[in-house]
C-alpha positions in Angstrom: 33.6 -7.0 -29.5 30.1 -5.6 -29.3 29.0 -2.1 -27.9 31.0 -0.6 -25.4 30.0 -1.1 -21.7 28.2 1.8 -19.9 30.4 3.2 -17.0 28.3 4.4 -14.1 30.0 5.6 -10.9 28.7 5.8 -7.3 28.8 9.7 -7.4 26.7 9.7 -10.5 24.0 7.8 -8.9 24.1 9.5 -5.7 23.9 13.0 -7.2 20.9 12.1 -9.7 19.0 10.5 -6.7 19.5 13.6 -4.7 18.1 15.7 -7.5 15.0 13.8 -7.3 15.3 11.8 -10.5 13.9 8.4 -10.8 15.7 5.4 -12.0 13.6 5.4 -15.2 14.7 8.8 -16.1 18.2 8.2 -14.9 18.3 5.3 -17.2 16.9 7.2 -20.2 19.5 9.8 -19.7 22.3 7.2 -19.8 20.8 5.1 -22.6 20.5 1.9 -20.5 17.7 -0.1 -19.0 16.3 0.4 -15.4 17.3 -3.3 -14.6 20.8 -2.4 -15.2 20.9 0.6 -12.9 19.2 -1.5 -10.1 22.0 -4.2 -10.7 24.7 -1.5 -10.6 23.3 0.3 -7.6 23.2 -3.1 -5.8 26.8 -3.7 -6.6 27.9 -0.3 -5.3 25.8 -0.6 -2.3 23.5 2.2 -3.0 19.8 1.6 -1.5 17.8 2.8 -4.6 14.9 0.8 -3.7 14.5 1.9 -0.2 14.8 5.5 -1.1 11.4 5.3 -2.9 9.4 4.6 0.4 11.7 6.5 3.0 8.8 8.0 4.9 7.0 7.2 8.2 3.6 5.4 8.1 2.0 8.3 10.2 3.4 11.0 7.6 2.4 8.8 4.6 -1.1 8.4 6.0 -1.3 12.2 6.5 -0.3 12.9 2.9 -2.9 10.4 1.6 -5.8 12.0 3.8 -4.8 15.3 2.5 -4.8 14.1 -1.1 -8.4 12.7 -0.3 -9.7 16.1 0.8 -8.3 17.9 -2.1 -9.5 15.3 -4.6 -12.4 13.6 -3.0 -13.6 12.0 -6.3 -10.2 10.2 -7.3 -10.1 6.5 -7.4 -8.1 4.5 -5.0 -5.5 3.6 -7.8 -3.9 6.9 -7.4 -2.5 6.4 -4.0 -2.3 2.4 -4.4 1.6 2.6 -5.1 2.2 4.3 -1.9 -0.5 2.8 0.3 -0.5 -0.8 -0.7 0.1 -1.8 2.7 -2.5 0.2 4.6 -5.1 1.5 1.9 -7.9 -0.7 3.6 -8.2 1.6 6.7 -7.2 4.8 4.9 -9.2 4.9 1.8 -12.2 3.1 3.0 -14.0 6.2 4.2 -13.4 8.1 1.0 -14.6 5.2 -1.3 -17.9 5.1 0.8 -18.5 8.7 0.3 -17.9 8.5 -3.6 -20.3 5.5 -3.7 -23.0 7.5 -1.8 -22.8 10.7 -4.0 -23.7 9.5 -7.4 -23.4 11.6 -10.4 -26.8 13.3 -11.4 -27.4 12.6 -15.1 -30.2 13.8 -17.5 -33.1 11.4 -17.8 -33.4 9.9 -21.2 -36.7 10.7 -22.8 -38.2 10.4 -26.1 -41.8 11.6 -26.4 -43.4 9.1 -28.8 -42.9 6.2 -31.2 -40.9 7.2 -34.3 -39.6 10.5 -32.8 -36.0 9.3 -32.8 -34.1 6.1 -33.8 -30.7 5.3 -32.9 -28.7 3.6 -35.7 -25.0 2.3 -35.3 -22.8 -0.5 -36.6 -20.7 -2.9 -34.7 -17.3 -3.8 -36.2 -16.4 -6.8 -33.8 -16.5 -9.4 -36.5 -14.7 -7.3 -39.2 -11.7 -9.6 -39.2 -14.0 -12.3 -40.5 -15.6 -10.0 -43.1 -18.8 -9.3 -41.2 -20.4 -6.0 -40.0 -23.4 -5.7 -37.8 -25.9 -2.8 -38.4 -28.8 -2.1 -36.3 -31.4 0.5 -35.3 -33.6 1.0 -32.2 -36.7 3.2 -31.5 -35.8 5.4 -28.7 -39.2 5.5 -27.3 -40.6 1.9 -27.6 -37.0 0.3 -27.6 -38.2 -1.7 -30.5 -35.3 -3.0 -32.8 -36.2 -1.8 -36.3 -33.5 -3.7 -38.0 -30.7 -5.7 -37.2 -28.7 -7.3 -39.8 -25.2 -8.8 -40.6 -23.5 -7.7 -43.7 -20.3 -8.2 -45.6 -19.6 -4.6 -46.1 -19.9 -1.1 -44.3 -20.9 0.9 -47.2 -23.4 3.8 -46.9 -25.9 2.4 -49.4 -26.0 -0.9 -47.4 -27.0 1.1 -44.5 -29.5 3.0 -46.3 -31.2 0.0 -48.0 -31.8 -1.4 -44.5 -33.1 1.9 -43.1 -35.6 2.2 -46.0 -36.9 -1.4 -45.4 -37.3 -0.4 -41.8 -39.3 2.8 -42.7 -41.5 0.7 -44.9 -42.4 -1.5 -42.1 -42.7 0.9 -39.2 -43.2 4.2 -40.8 -41.3 7.5 -41.4 -39.7 8.9 -38.5 -38.9 12.5 -37.2 -35.2 12.1 -36.2 -32.3 9.9 -36.4 -29.3 9.7 -34.0 -25.9 8.1 -35.0 -22.2 8.5 -34.5 -19.9 10.3 -36.9 -19.4 7.1 -39.1 -19.4 7.8 -42.9 -21.4 4.8 -43.4 -24.7 6.8 -42.2 -23.9 9.5 -44.8 -26.7 8.4 -47.2 -29.2 8.0 -44.3 -28.5 11.6 -43.2 -28.9 12.9 -46.8 -32.4 11.0 -47.0 -33.6 12.4 -43.7 -32.6 16.0 -44.8 -34.5 15.6 -48.2 -37.6 14.2 -46.4 -37.8 16.4 -43.4 -35.7 19.5 -44.3 -32.3 20.7 -43.0 -34.2 23.1 -40.4 -35.8 20.3 -38.7 -32.4 19.1 -37.4 -33.5 15.5 -38.4 -30.1 13.9 -38.3 -28.2 14.0 -34.9 -24.7 12.9 -34.5 -22.4 12.4 -31.5 -20.0 10.1 -30.1 -20.7 6.3 -29.9 -20.5 6.1 -26.2 -23.8 8.3 -26.1 -25.6 5.9 -28.4 -28.3 3.7 -27.0 -27.2 0.1 -27.0 
């Protein structure tokens, strides 16, 4: 016979909508899908979809402009669901203001060659069994090593790092992400330069030099 049918009355739908509940929340309370509630409301003659946008254009634009004044750096996607029909003339000015006022960022500066190397790995080929490891000098932008390997072990990264130092000389500091594959490089730099030198800097991958 299957599971019993869900019984939804007109009074239930009217009451929950008057309380400000969305169809999605209402469906979760009843344990059914949103499409089922839309279908039932249509059969019962309850205009659920029209209630979502029951606001005059002038009032809607007023609220949108107030939202822009309160949050001038917000993207246009925030109001896209409400202003799909008139966002061109309502949001164009705020968008232009955001583009004209760029965020002030610190200037990236490394004083000399071998002052700082950035090392990182790329896992985009991991499903085929390959990992790319590379390093770049922060001052000259010279790629000191770039290799494709079949593992992501710390000793593999260290061997490539040591070969690069033999070619280009010892360096002062290294910058990397929090990956454990860089652990042996960190130990090598701390032994070479000393812990007090802060020779190994870690941070998020998004801050790395690509």
